[in-house]
VOSEFI-613263 format. One record per atom (N, C-alpha, C, O): x, y, z. Coordinates in pm, whole numbers, plus 50000, padded with zeros to 5 digits. Example, Ala and Ser with C-alpha at 12.3 -4.5 7.8 and 13.67 -1.06 7.14 Angstrom:
REM VOSEFI-613263
513194943150780
512304955050780
513204967050780
514244966850846
512854977550708
513674989450714
512905000350787
513415011450804
This chain:
REM VOSEFI-613263
814905795915874
815205804615987
814135803116093
813075797316070
814435808316209
813545806816323
812255814516301
812295826216264
811125808116323
809815814316305
809405820916436
808975814216530
809545834016441
809305841016566
807855840216610
807565841516729
806955838216516
805555837716556
805235825616643
804195825216707
806155815616645
805925803816728
806435805516869
806155797216955
807185816316896
807825817717026
806805818517138
807025813017246
805685825417112
804685826917218
804145813717268
803755812617384
804125803517182
803625790417223
804515783817326
804085774917399
805795788417333
806755781417418
807045788917548
807945785117622
806305799417574
806585807117695
806435798517819
807225799817913
805435789817822
805235781617941
806355771417960
806685767918073
806975766517846
808095757417862
809325764717916
810005759718006
809605776517862
810725784217911
810495788518055
811445790818130
809225789718093
808905793418231
809345783118332
809495786318450
809565770518290
810065760318382
811435764218434
811725762318552
812275769718347
813585774118392
813455786018487
814175786718587
812545795318457
812335806618546
811845801918683
812235807718785
811005791518686
810545786018814
811715780118891
811805781819012
812605773018820
813795767218883
814635778318948
815115776819060
814795789418876
815555800718931
814905806219057
815585808819156
813575807919053
812845813619166
812965804919290
813125810119401
812895791619273
812955782419387
814315782519453
814415780519574
815385784919375
816725784819432
817155798419487
818125799319562
816435809119452
816885822519484
817145824919632
818135831519664
816295820019728
816565822919868
817915818019916
818525824020005
818405807019858
819685801719903
820885808019837
822015805719879
820665815919734
821785821519660
822515832419737
823705834519715
821815839219827
822445850319900
823615845319983
824575852720005
823535832520032
824575827020117
825635819420037
826445812220096
825645820819903
826535812919819
828005816419843
828345827919871
828855806219832
830305808119841
830925804119708
830305796819629
832125808719683
832815805619560
833085790619553
833845785219634
832485783919456
832715769719436
832145765619301
831095770619260
832815756619234
832295751719107
832565736719092
832775731718982
832555729619205
832815715319202
831645707519147
831825698319068
830445711019189
829235704419141
828265715019092
828165725919149
827555711718986
826575721118933
825295713718900
825315702018863
824175720718914
822885715418873
822105726718809
822365738418835
821145722918727
820365733318661
819345727618567
819075715518566
818775736518489
817745732818393
818015740218262
818365752018262
817865733118151
818025739018019
816795735517936
816455723817921
816145745617881
814925743717805
815105749317664
815625760317646
814665741417565
814765745217425
813365746617366
812495738317391
813165757117290
811915759117215
812265758817067
812965767717017
811785748516996
812165746216858
811195752916761
810015755016792
811715756216644
810885762616543
809895752816481
808835756916434
810225739916481
809375729816421
809075718816522
809935715116602
807855713716517
807465702716604
808125689716557
808405688016439
808355680516651
808915667416619
807765657716599
807195652716697
807415655016475
806265646616446
806475632116487
805515624616503
807735627916505
808005614116547
807945612316698
808075601016747
807755623016773
807755622116919
806645631016975
806915641417034
805385626816955
804215633217013
804035647716964
803295655317027
804685651416855
804535664816803
805095675716893
804655687216887
806075672216978
806625681817073
807515691917001
808275688316911
807415704517043
808275714916989
809125721217098
809615732417083
809315714117209
810195718817316
810945706917373
810595695417348
811975709717450
812775699517519
813295705417648
813755716817650
813245697817754
813725702117885
814745692217937
814535680117932
815865697417987
816915689018043
817245693918184
817765704918201
816945685818283
817455688018418
818815681118426
818925669318393
819845688118469
821175682318461
821935684218592
821695693518669
822865675018614
823835675618723
825195672918661
825345663418584
826185681018694
827535678918640
828565681118749
828305687918849
829725675318729
830815677018825
832115679218750
832345673518644
832955687518807
834315689818757
835225690418879
835715701018918
835425678918938
836115677619067
837565673519044
837835663918972
838475680819106
839905677519099
840505678219239
840275687819312
841275668019274
841915667419406
843415665719385
843845658319297
844205672819467
845655671719455
846305675519587
846005686019644
847215667019635
848105670919745
849535668519698
849805669019578
850445665919789
851835664419748
852055653119648
852875654219557
851295642119666
851535630519580
850255624619520
850305619119411
849135625619587
847905619119543
847045628919464
846885640519503
846505624219353
845605632419271
844325624619243
844285612419257
843305631819203
842025625619166
841225634919077
841295647119091
840455629218986
839615636918895
838265630018879
838185617818876
837225638118867
835895633018834
835175643718753
834845654418804
834955640718627
834265649918537
833195642218460
833475632018398
831975647218467
830885640618397
829605648418409
829535658518478
828575643418340
827275649718339
826185639118334
826405628118284
825015642718386
823845634118376
822605642618359
822525653818410
821615637218285
820415644818253
819155636918286
819155624618286
818095644218313
816725639318302
816095647318189
815995659618197
815685640418084
815265647017961
813805644017932
813335632817948
813095654217888
811745652417835
811525662017719
811835673917729
810995656717608
810775642617575
812095635517546
813095641917513
812095622317559
813315614617544
813655613117396
812885607317319
814805618417356
815265617317219
816685612017210
817105607617103
817435612217321
818815607217323
818855593017377
818065589217464
819795585117323
819895571217363
820545569517499
820285559717568
821395579017540
822085578417669
821915591917738
821965602317672
821725591817869
821395604017943
822555609418025
822335617618114
823765605017999
824885610118075
826185603718030
826185593917957
827295609418075
828595604118038
829615608418142
829385617818218
830755601418144
831885604618232
833115605818145
833495596218076
833745617218146
834945619218064
836215615918142
837175610718083
836245618718273
837405615918358
836925610318491
836005615818552
837515599518536
837235593918669
838455585518707
838515573718674
839405591618776
840665584718800
841305589218931
840965599618986
842225581118978
843105584619090
844535583519040
844825575818948
845425591219102
846785591219051
847825594119156
847515597119272
849075593019114
850235595819200
851185604719121
851395602619002
851765614719188
852715623619122
853955625419210
853885625519332
855075626819143
856345629319210
857085640319133
857265639219012
857505650719203
858185661919140
859625662619191
859865663119312
860565662719099
861975663919131
862725669519012
862245678718946
863915664018983
864605668118861
863765664918738
863775672218639
863045654118748
862025650618648
860705648618721
860685644018835
859615652218656
858295650718716
857635638318659
857675635718539
857005630518750
856335618118710
854875618918753
854555622818865
853975615118660
852545615218688
851955601918641
852225597418530
851155595718727
850505583118695
849025584018731
848665589618835
848165578518644
846725578418669
846165564818631
846625558318537
845135560718707
844435548118679
842935551018686
842465557318780
842205546218585
840765548518579
840395552818438
840995548418340
839405561318431
839055567218300
839815580318286
839645589518366
840645581018183
841565592318168
841385598418029
841445591517928
841165611518027
841155619017902
842335628717906
842265638917976
843415625817835
844605634517842
844345647917773
843415649217693
845175657617805
845045670917746
845775671317612
846775678217595
845245663717519
845785663117383
844805669817289
843595668317305
845305677117193
844435683917100
844005697517153
844095700317273
843555705917062
843275719817096
841795722817115
841445731117198
840925716217040
839505719317043
838725706417064
838945696516994
837805706717158
837035694717188
836215690217067
836245678517031
835495699317005
834575695616897
835285693116764
834875684316688
836345700616736
836955700116604
838315693316602
838865691016494
838875690116717
840215684316723
840235670316663
839525661616711
841045667916559
841165654216507
841795644616607
841535632616602
842625649616698
843205641016801
842145636916902
842065625216940
841335646416946
840265643217040
839265633216981
838685625217053
839065633816851
838105624716787
838595610316783
837815601316750
839865607816817
840345594116829
839805587216953
839815575016962
839335595117049
838775589717173
837255588317158
836675593917065
836605580817248
835145579317239
834435592917245
834805601617324
833435594517160
832665606817153
831305604817218
830705594117210
830825615417282
829465615317337
828675625817259
828865637817276
827785620917174
827035629517084
825735633817151
824955625417195
825515646917158
824275652317214
823335656617102
822215651717093
823795665717017
823035670316902
824035676916807
825225677516839
823605681816689
824575687716596
825365699416654
826415702816600
824885705616762
825585716916821
826595712816927
827465720716963
826505700616977
827305697017094
827765682517089
826945673317082
829075680617091
829685667417101
830805668117203
831625677417200
830855658517294
831865658417400
832775646317382
832415636617315
833965647017441
834955636317430
835155629617566
835255636317668
835205616317565
835435608517686
836785601317678
837315599117569
837315597617794
838645591617798
838635576617784
837575570317774
839835570917783
840015556417787
839975551517931
840175559118026
839695538617946
839725532118077
841005523718084
841175514018011
841895527718174
843165520618186
844175528618264
843835534818364
845425528718219
846495535618288
847145546218201
847185545018078
847665556718267
848295568018198
849555571618275
849535572818397
850655573518201
851925577618261
852475589518184
852435589918061
852995599218260
853525611518200
854855614718268
854895616618390
855925615318190
857245618918241
857645632218177
857665633518055
857965641818261
858285655218214
859675659118265
859915659718386
860575661518172
861945664818210
862465676018120
862535674417998
862835687218180
863345698718107
862405702417993
861305707418017
862805700117869
862025704417754
861305692917684
860765694817575
861275681117745
860705669317681
859605663417768
859755662117890
858485659717704
857395652517770
857215639117699
857205638517576
857055628517778
856725615417724
855465610617795
855405610017918
854455607017716
853175602417771
852825589017709
852985586917589
852345579917793
851965566517749
850605563017808
850355565117927
849715557717723
848395553217768
848195538717725
848495534917612
847695530617818
847355516617790
845965513917846
845645517617959
845145507317765
843765504617806
843405490217771
843445486517653
843055482017871
842625468317841
841135467317812
840655456817770
840405478217834
838945478217821
838525488317715
838995499717716
837665484217625
837195492817519
835765497417547
834875489217569
835565510517546
834225516317559
833965524717435
834695534317410
832955521317355
832725528517229
832095542217252
831805546117365
831895549317143
831195562117150
829745559917191
829155549617159
829195569617263
827835568517313
827035580717270
827535589917205
825755580417308
824885591617280
824245590317143
824185579517085
823785601317093
823125601416964
821645598516976
821135596317086
820945598516864
819485596216865
819135582416917
819875572816896
818005581516985
817515568517031
816635562316922
816045569416841
816565549016923
815765541716824
814835532216896
815145527417005
813685529516833
812675521216899
811805514716791
812005516816672
810845506616837
809905500016748
808495505016778
808115506416894
807735507716674
806335511316691
805505499016723
806005487816722
804225501316750
803335490116782
803225480016671
803015468216697
803355484516546
803265475216433
804585468416402
804695461216303
805605470816487
806895464416468
807855472016380
808985467416361
807465483316325
808355491016239
809405498216322
809145502516435
810585499516265
811745505416331
811795520216299
811645524116183
812015528616402
812035542916378
812835549716489
813225543216587
813065562716474
813715570616578
812785581916620
812295589416534
812515583416750
811715594716796
812505607716807
811965617916849
813775607516770
814625619316783
814555628116659
814505623216546
814545641116680
814575650516568
815945650916503
816085656516394
816965645216568
818325645816515
818755633016444
819935631416412
817815624016417
818145611616346
818065613816196
817185620916146
818995607616124
818955608215978
817835599215926
817405590015996
817355601615804
816175594315754
816495579715722
817635576115696
815435571415725
815505557615681
814875556415543
814025564415504
815315546215470
814625542615348
813605531815384
813975520615417
812325535415378
811265526115416
810675518815296
809745510915311
811205521515177
810665514915059
811755513714953
812535522914931
811785502214888
812695499814777
811895496014654
810725492214664
812505497014539
811845493514414
812555481614351
813755482214323
811815470714330
812355458614271
811495455114150
810295452514163
812115455114032
811395452413908
810195461813893
809095457613856
810425474413924
809425485113914
808275483514013
807265490414000
808415474514111
807375472614211
807875477814345
808985474414386
807075486114416
807485491114548
807455480014653
806485472514662
808515479114730
808615468814835
808905475814967
809915482614980
808005474215068
808275480315199
809455473515267
809675461515251
810215481515346
811395476515415
811145476315565
810585485815621
811565465415629
811435463915773
812825462015833
813575453415789
813165470215935
814495470015995
814485462916130
813515463616206
815605455916158
815825449916290
817265452816331
818205449016261
817425459516445
818765462616495
819175452116597
818455449716694
820325446016576
820825435416663
821945440816751
822725449416709
822015435516873
823115438916963
824205428216949
823895416716916
825455431716973
826525421716964
826245409717053
825825411217167
826495397917000
826215385617076
827185383717191
826785379417299
828435387017170
829455385117273
829975398817316
830915404117256
829365404517420
829765417717468
831195417417521
831935427017503
831575406417585
832905405517644
833995405817537
835085411017561
833695400417420
834675400617313
834945414817265
836045417917219
833955423517276
834125437517240
834725445417355
835595453917333
834285442617477
834715450317593
836205448817620
836885458717647
836725436617613
838135434317646
838975434317519
839435423917472
839155446217466
840015448217349
841005459217383
840595470417415
842285456417376
843295466017425
843535477517328
843315476417207
843975488717386
844375500517310
845665505917370
845975503417486
846405513317289
847635519317338
847975531917260
847625533217143
848685541217326
849085553717262
850365558717326
850575557217446
851225564817245
852465571017291
852545585017230
852295586817111
852885594817314
852995608717267
854295614817319
854595614117438
855055620817229
856325627317262
856205642117227
855775645617117
856575650917323
856435665317303
857745672517333
858505668517422
857995683017257
859145691917279
858615706117296
857685710217227
859215713617388
858775727417411
859995735817448
861065730517475
859815749217448
860905758117485
860855761217634
859915757117703
861835768517684
861925771417827
860735779717875
860295778117989
860215788317792
859135797217832
857765791917792
856765799017803
857715779617746
856465773417703
855785781717596
854555782317588
856605788317512
856045796317405
855585788017286
854715792217211
856185776317270
855705767317167
855795753017218
856535750117312
855035744117155
855055730017189
854755721917064
853775724416994
855615712217036
855455703516921
855295689216972
856095684617053
854265682416925
853975668916974
853715659516858
853165663416755
854135646916876
853865636216780
853325624216857
853815621216966
852345617416800
851745606016871
851445594916773
851285597116653
851375582816827
850905571116754
849935563816845
850175562416965
848845559016787
847775552816865
847245540716789
847115541016666
846935530016863
846355518116802
845325512316896
845535511517017
844175508416838
843115502516918
841815502816842
841785507016726
840725498316904
839425498016837
838935512116803
839085521416882
838345513516685
837695525916645
836415527416728
835585518316728
836235538716800
835035540316884
833735540316805
832675537516861
833785543316675
832575543616593
832375530216524
833285525416455
831205523916541
830965510816479
830675512016330
830345522716279
830785500816262
830325499616124
829135490016124
829085480616203
828195492516035
826985484416029
827095473915919
827265477115802
827005461215960
826895450315863
825415448115835
824615446915927
825075447415708
823665446715668
823385433215604
824095428915513
822355426415654
821855414115593
820405416515553
819595421015635
820075413615431
818715416215382
818175404015308
818925395915254
816855403115307
816185392315233
814815397215191
814285406915245
814245390515094
812925394015042
811945383315085
812095371615049
810925387115163
809925377715214
808635379015134
808235390015095
807985367515111
806665367315046
805595367415154
805605358915243
804675376915147
803615378415247
802275375415181
801895381815082
801575365815236
800245362015188
800255358615039
799255360914970
801355353114990
801505347914854
801305358314745
801315354814628
801145371014779
800885381214678
801835393214688
802255398714586
802155397014809
802985408914828
804355405014885
804575393814931
805255414714881
806625412414926
806975422415036
806385433115048
807975418415118
808495427215221
810005425015232
810475413615238
810735436015236
812175435015254
812525434915402
812155444015475
813245424615445
813635423115586
815125426315597
815965419015545
815465437415667
816845442215676
817325441015820
816695446315912
818435434115841
819005432215974
820325440015982
821175439015893
820475447816089
821635456316109
822465451016225
821945448916334
823765448816202
824665443616304
825825453216323
826665454416233
825925460216436
827095468816458
828345460616488
828305451116566
829455464316426
830725457416446
831835467616465
831775478716412
832855463616542
833955472616573
835265466916518
835525454916527
836075475816461
837355471916402
838455481216453
838185492516495
839675476416448
840805484316497
841175495416398
840765495416282
841955504716448
842515515216365
843885519116421
844145517416540
844735524316335
846015529916375
846045544616332
845655547816219
846495553416420
846485567716391
847855573716423
848505570116521
848265582916337
849515590316356
849165605116362
848515610416271
849585611916468
849175625716487
850335635116508
851415631216554
850105647716475
851085658416494
850335670616545
849225673616500
850945677616641
850295689316700
851335700216724
852455697516768
850955712616694
851825724016715
851025735316781
849935738716735
851585740816888
850985752416956
852055763016974
853195760017011
851685775416949
852605786616968
851875797917037
850795802016994
852465803117144
851895814317217
852745826617189
853935827017220
852125836717131
852805849017098
852035860817157
850875859517197
852705872117162
852055884017216
850885888017125
851085891517008
849705887417177
848525891517103
847755880317037
846605882316999
848365868117023
847625857316959
848275843916990
849455843217027
847495833216975
847965819416985
847685812316853
846685815016787
848595803216814
848425795316694
848265780616730
848935775716821
847375773616658
847145759416680
847125752216544
846555757116447
847765740616540
847705732216421
847715717616464
848525713616548
846815709816406
846755695316432
846615688016301
845985692916207
847185676116296
847065667616179
847055653016224
847895648916304
846095645316174
845985631116209
845755623016083
844895626316001
846535612416069
846355603015957
845835589916016
846505583516097
844635585815974
844005573716025
844105562415924
843885564315804
844435550415975
844495538315893
843565528015956
843965521216051
842335526715907
841395517115966
841675502815921
842255500515815
841255493416003
841375479315969
840285475315870
839105478115894
840665468915761
839715463815663
840085449415629
841225446615590
839135440415643
839385426315616
839155423215469
838385430015401
839845412915419
839795409615277
838405405415233
837995408615121
837655398215318
836335393315279
835215403015318
834045399215318
835565415215351
834585425115396
833785430315277
834335432515168
832485432315298
831645438215194
832155452315161
832675459315247
831975456215034
832535468914989
831985480715068
832715490215096
830695480315105
830095491515176
830635493015318
830505503615379
831255482315373
831805482815508
833255487315511
833785490415617
833895487615397
835305491715393
835395506515427
834695514815368
836255509815522
836445523615564
837755528815507
838795522415520
837695540315444
838865545715377
839815552215476
839415556715583
841085552515438
842065560315514
841755575215496
841245579415392
842075583015599
841775597315590
842855605515660
843535600915751
842975617615614
843935627315666
843155639615708
842515646215625
843215642715837
842405653515893
843315664415951
844245661416025
843035677115917
843815688415966
842885698816027
841725699815989
843415706416119
842725718316168
843785728816201
844815725816261
843525741116161
844415752316188
843565763816240
842485766516188
844065770716346
843295781716403
844245791916464
845355788716506
843775804216469
844465815116536
843485821716631
842335824416595
843935824216752
843085830116855
843755842616911
844915842316951
843015853516912
843555866016966
843525865717118
842725858517178
844405873617179
844415875117324
844985888817358
845785894417282
844585894217470
845025907617510
844755909517658
844115901117722
845245920517712
845085923517854
843905932717882
843645935817998
843195937017782
842055945817801
840835937517842
840385929217763
840305939517961
839265930418012
837975930517932
837265920417932
837645941417863
836345942217797
836455942517645
835495946017577
837615938817591
837745937717447
837355923517403
837605914017477
836755922017286
836375908517242
837595900017205
838625905117162
837435886917224
838445877217184
837885869317066
836705865617065
838725866616968
838275860516843
839115848216810
840335848116828
838445837916761
839115826016710
838645823616567
837435823616541
839565821716476
839275818516337
840065806216297
841235805016332
839435797216224
840135785016186
839515778316066
838505782716012
840165767516025
839665759315914
840015744815943
841115741715990
839075735915915
839315721515930
839085714815795
838215718915718
839885704715767
839795698215637
840105683315653
841025679615725
839335674915585
839535660515587
839595655315443
838705657915362
840655647915413
840785641515282
840655626415300
841415620415375
839705620415230
839475606015235
840035599615109
839795604314998
840785588615127
841405581615015
840465570814964
840225560915033
839945572514845
839065562714780
837875558914869
837715547114900
837055568414911
835905565014993
834835557514913
834695559614792
834095548914981
833015541414916
831815550514895
831415557814985
831235549914776
830035557714744
828925548114707
828985541414604
827905547614791
826785538614769
825995543414646
825545554814642
825825534614545
825105538914423
823595539914442
822905545614358
823065534414553
821615534114572
821135543314683
820135550414666
821835543414795
821385551014911
822335562914932
823545561114946
821785574714934
822585586814947
822075594915067
821205603515053
822615591915184
822265599315304
823185611415317
824355610715280
822655622515370
823515634515386
824635631915485
824415625615588
825805636815455
826985635015540
827565648715575
827455658015496
828195649915692
828805662715728
829855667015627
830505658715564
830015680015612
831015685415520
832425681815567
832695681615687
833315679015473
834695675415506
835595687615520
836695686415574
835155699115472
835995711015474
835145722615528
834125726315469
835585728415640
834765738315709
835605749915760
836775748215797
834985761715763
835515773115834
834965773215976
833835768815998
835755778016072
835365778416213
835585792516266
836515799416226
834725796716357
834915809816419
834225809916556
833265802616580
834755818416644
834135820616774
834525834616823
835695838516818
833535842016869
833725855416922
833205855817065
832055852117090
834035860117158
833645861417299
833885875817341
834965881317318
832885881817403
832985895817444
832435897217585
831245895417609
833325900417678
832935902517817
832585917417833
833465925917845
831305920217833
830835934117837
831185940517971
831625952017975
830985933118080
831365937518214
831565924918297
831355914018245
831975925918424
832255913718501
831075904118514
831275892318541
829845908918496
828685900418513
828065895918381
827235886818382
828435901718270
827765898918143
828805896118034
829755903618017
828595885217961
829415882517844
828545876117737
827585869017768
828895878617613
828175873117498
829165865417412
830365867917415
828635856017334
829495848517243
828715844617119
827485844117119
829445841817014
828875837016889
829885827516825
831025831316800
829455815216798
830325805616732
829645800816605
828415800416596
830455797216508
829905793216378
830785782616315
831995782116338
830165774216235
830845764316152
830125764116019
828915761516014
830825766915911
830175766615781
831105760315679
832325761615687
830515753515582
831295746115485
832005755615389
831565766815366
833105750715335
833855758615238
833005761515115
833175771915051
832095752315081
831205754414966
830075764114996
829315767814906
829955768315122
828925777815165
827515772415141
826595780015113
827345759015152
826015753215133
825395748215262
824265743115260
826105749415376
825525745615505
826315752215617
827505755015603
825625754715730
826275761615842
825425760015967
824225757515959
826075761416084
825375762316212
825955774316288
827135777516276
825095780816366
825485792516444
824925791016585
823775787216604
825765794016684
825345794516824
825565808716875
826665814216866
824515814516929
824555828116983
824075827617127
822985822517153
824865832917221
824505831717361
824865843917443
825725851817407
824175845217556
824395855817654
824445849417791
823545841917829
825525852317868
825685847118003
825585858418104
826245868718091
824745856518205
824575866118313
825025859718443
824385850418491
826125864618499
826625859518628
826035868118738
826655877618786
824805864718777
824055872818871
824715873019007
824885883619067
825085861219055
825755859719183
826925850019165
826975843019064
827865849319261
829045840719242
828705826119212
829495819219147
827545821219258
827235807119240
826065804719145
825575793519133
825635815019079
824445813318995
824635820518862
825085831918857
824265813518753
824395819118619
823135816218539
822595805218543
822685826218466
821575824818372
822105827118232
822825836818208
821755818218139
822215819218000
821015817917907
820015811717941
821135823717792
820095822517691
820665825317555
821735831317542
819955821017451
820465823517319
819615817617210
818505812917233
820165817917089
819505813116968
820485804716888
821585809216857
820075792416854
820865783516769
820195782616633
818985780516623
820985784116528
820455784516392
821185774216306
822405773016313
820415766916225
820965757216130
820525761215989
819365764515966
821465761115896
821175764715759
821795754515666
822805748315699
821195752715548
821775743615451
820805740115340
819595741515355
821365735415230
820545730915118
820015716915146
820415710515243
819105712115060
818415699515086
819345687615094
819105678515173
820405687315015
821265675515007
822345675215113
823145665815115
822415685315202
823495686015300
823075680715435
821885679315464
824085677715519
823825672315653
823105682515741
822055679315797
823645694615754
822965704715834
821645708915770
820695712215841
821585708715638
820345712415571
819195703315606
818045707815607
819475690615634
818395681415671
817745685415803
816575682315826
818485692415891
817965696316022
817615711216029
817405716516138
817555718015917
817455732615920
816135737615977
816035749316014
815115729115985
813845733616043
813885733716196
812905737716260
815015729416256
815095728316401
815925739416464
816675736916559
815815751616414
816345763116488
815685763416626
814575758316644
816375769316723
815815768716858
816265780516943
817375785616930
815365784717030
815675793817140
815975785317263
815395774517279
816865789917350
817155782317470
817395791417588
817855802817574
817075786217706
817255793317833
817815783317934
817325772017944
818845787518009
819535778318099
819835785318231
820305796718234
819555778218340
819925782918473
820845773118540
820535761118543
821965777618596
822975768818657
823315773718797
823605785418819
823285764318892
823655767219030
824865758819065
824845746619048
825935765119115
827175758219149
827275756819300
827075766419374
827585744719345
827715742019489
829155744619533
829485742919651
């Protein structure tokens, strides 16, 4: 849990956000309603120092984001993305674009919509937990935050009466981005300065003798061979006249955004007496086919959501056993309350479950992996027009790991918001969240909308 006695050490880091607020305050009085572009500062004070990155126990992110949408009778446009300046640097990528496209629309007896560029369709119910959204490239920030990015190509949507038909084609493949950054120390050893990186095995035992391991990460030799790989998806939806329910089915084929690591290792003799293990890592991308189903129902007092995706990854006959990826079936079900009372809390409760068919289990290396079966919850309470609080949680069905996000939003003026909260990670030693449990954090965020 969070060590409150350490909070005083971080007052000066959190003060950077307060300084940002103070510098912008004179211009806030003239603010107008707008949320097209936003900038701000977010500062985190961690319970534990990061020994791999100068012993820092804080993180500061200056950010700029946009959520721009343009529409007239026929022409449309979208631009959604974020960029950061981060200190200390722990992420491999400092920004992402989820939507950047132009389009044409025609409305008549049937409505036609076309887009070209980077397109993220409105498929799936939850960004973080949606199995449909996870078919698209992911932008990983930390265990608390993962965003979804679109495909680069063309999108067509035909809507007629109670039927929707959507088609996506992409000639360009962009994999998932973000995550911990990796580097080499002065002695040539491979490591990650990020507090969110999983551990490495730096030593192996051969014939009862300890052998140090040295890692080398290789980049793909032919980037163009990876970049120009086509993808396609088709989605058919049925709904009622009042849009009270919607049933959708989709099929998708294309490269899996998440790479697999091919490992080549050898044993080197050093100075004729000692040994060193030389491990080379090669990221490779393979295709996958996915079949999805989605159901949404809007009722008085609550909404229901259900998603199911069956993934069939490509596996080659001569592939090493550790590289074989199993087929999996992923589901998520949730119910969300709704009402007309402005100051009553809104609640979401759900469960996500993934079943893997004959997954590979490494007999030697056992790294912690995220739980396959989890409970989900989120509580939002708007205390008054200027103040709202929220609490979201994800915990495993086995009750051996969990994360909690607790936040408070203050809408001081129409164009300015101050937020703060506490993020907590819990888990046993062998679990994924448990490995990061020493990194509970306080956070403070100031956002100015242009």
